[in-house]
C-alpha positions, 0 to 999 in steps of 0.5 A: 236923266230919267224920266219916272212916272211916280205914283198917283194919289190913292195907288198906295200898294207896292205889290200891284202898282207898276213902278216908276220906269218898269217901261225902260226902253230895252231893259224888257229884253236884257238878257242874263248878266255874265255876273248877278248882282251878288256875284263877286267876277274875278279881279281881272275881269273887275278891274277891266269893268271897273275901269269902264265904268270910270271911263263914263263917268269921270269927265261929268264928275269932274266938269261940273265942279269945274264949270260951277268954280269957272262961273263963281271965278274962283282962284286957282287953289279953290277951284282945285279944291272943289275939283278934287274933293268932288272926284274924292267924295264921289268914291266915298258916296259910291261906296255908301250907295252900293254898300246899303247900311241901315237903309242908305244905299240902294245896294246897286252898282250904281256910281254916284258923282257930282250933278249937273243938273245943280250947276245954274241954281248954284251959279244964280245964287252965288252971283245973287248974293250981295254984292259985298260979301266975300268968295268965302261967305258966298260958299258958306252960305251955298254949302250950308243951304246945301246941307239943310236941303239935303238934311230935308231930303233924307226925311222926304226920301223915307217918304218917297211914294208920298212925293210921287203925288206931285213930282210927275213926268209932267213936273220932271219933264218941265224942270229938265227943259228949263235947266237945259235952256238956261244952262245952254243959254248961260254957255252961249253968253259965256262963249259970246264974253270970251269971244268978245275979250279975244276979238280985242286982242286979234285972237277971236279966231282961235276961240272959233276954232277951238269951241268948234272943233271940240263941238264937232268932236263931241257930236260926231262922237255921240253919233258914233256907232260905238257905244263906248264912243258915245259914253266918252264923248265928252271927255273926247271932245275934251281931249282933243280942245286940250291937244289943239289948245296945246298946238297954238300955244294957248295952255298954261301948266305954270299953275301946276306947280303951286299945288300939293302932292296930296289932296288933304280935304278940310272939314268945313273949308269954307264954313257954312251959313244957311240963307233961306233964299238960296234953300228954296232956290235949290230944294226944288232941284233936289225933289226933282233929282231924286225923281231922277234917281228913282228912274236911274235905280229902277233901270239898273234893277232891271238890268241886274235881274231884280225885280222891279216892284214890290217891298224889296224894290221900294226897299232899295229905291228909297235907300238909294234915294236916301243915300243921294241926300246923305251923300249930298251933305257929305259933299257940302260938309267937305266944300263940294256940291251935291251927289247923285246917281249917274245914268251912264253906269246903266249904259255900262252895265248893258254893254259889259254884261256884269252887273254885280254890284263889287264892281262898285267897290272898284270904281271908288276905289279908283276915284279915290286914288284920283281925287287924292292927287291934285295934279288930276283936277289941275289938268283939267283946270288949265284946259282953256275956257272956249274948250269948256264951253265948247264940249258942254254947249251940246251936253247942256242943249241934250239935256233939254231935249231929254226933258222934252222926251220925258214929257213925251214919254210920259204919256200925258193927258190934257191936264198934264200938258197944262201943268208942264207948260204952266210950269216953264211959262211961270218959271220964265216969267217970275224970273223976268219979273224978278230982274225988272221989279224993284224987289228986295234982294232975297226976293229977287233971288227966290224968284230969279232962276227960272229952273227953280221957280219953274218947278215950283210953279210945276209942283203947285200945279199937280197939287192944285189942278183936279185929277181928270175923271175916269170914263167909269166915273163919266154921266152915262150917255157921254 
């Protein structure tokens, strides 16, 4: 995740203003790329670079919808559809992002994938919807509301400079902190639930062994000096856990026999309905994710030796944010979850020295190919839940630390810390009140998710609190 530094009111000149994340650590000293933004590498080089990008993002693209489907308790067939569709749509979305057609897309080497940021909000909305609703009705409400958020974000993306007034590092940092804390707590609760069930079966040691081993391997790879090991830490942890589970006899491949050979996407598979509370729960997350994409795309332009200020820079940024929203709309239409830019590919650009956007077409092709084969998602479905939770526990804890780093790197003044602190406290307080007060179901859904309410509180404070006066504006003698 990235900590964007959006613009303040009154600073509307694209030419003079420093861009968000123009001070991205390590970007300033980045050497000239081996292959520039528009250059076309030879096919062997392109395939090798594309495969490296795929390794960096594949685990994230698959794991996010898998966690959501597991949290919803969906059937094997529905889970496979959601995960397989996520792979296919990520490939198509990457093509949209790097092609930049009619102002939709950044035209950069920016890989798209299912966003982890939405996991908590989507699962909260799922469980807060009326209990008598079927799975299909709940999915229809989530996908319909996601589509509405995406359409609104396509319009707001064209006015990106106006969002910078309220989506500041204080707002982004507070939201990401709440997101990480919420997901970490939920993962711990899920692990406790799985452990409790295993105690009754006399297999509690297996849960501890699997989750502990995966967590240890993920941490070891994340701390390894080799940068490729760090980028593949989640995949390495999942792979180790799967092998250990196979050795223990805890993997059941029988469900794979029920899968089709070729994936056929079905538009509106679960239908679409609009739910205002779900919409209002998801919309703050869309806003914050948009500003994270600003940071990712700024870093990509810097690594591509493109200017990070001026009209061309802002045109790419707007196109990238609009593409995020458009791709999320397409994802909703084909029954999978919102898409966003992946920051991992910036690390791959730095390591390979290849910034050519044509590599993105190779990655997109590989994602579409994998998405056409349901068995790929099926392999991930058979991974035992302790392995999944062990791999994601560290990831979600690091999200919270990322939020802290956003706040620290944002050079916040006293007002900024009040905004961030008020957002975090407001989100937690409102979610607790929603749990104990006799509120209507719609109000409980709207106020009960601390990340969305915290983001809304921080945005409101950013809008209402007066800006600090500049030294020149202070009275003489002070």
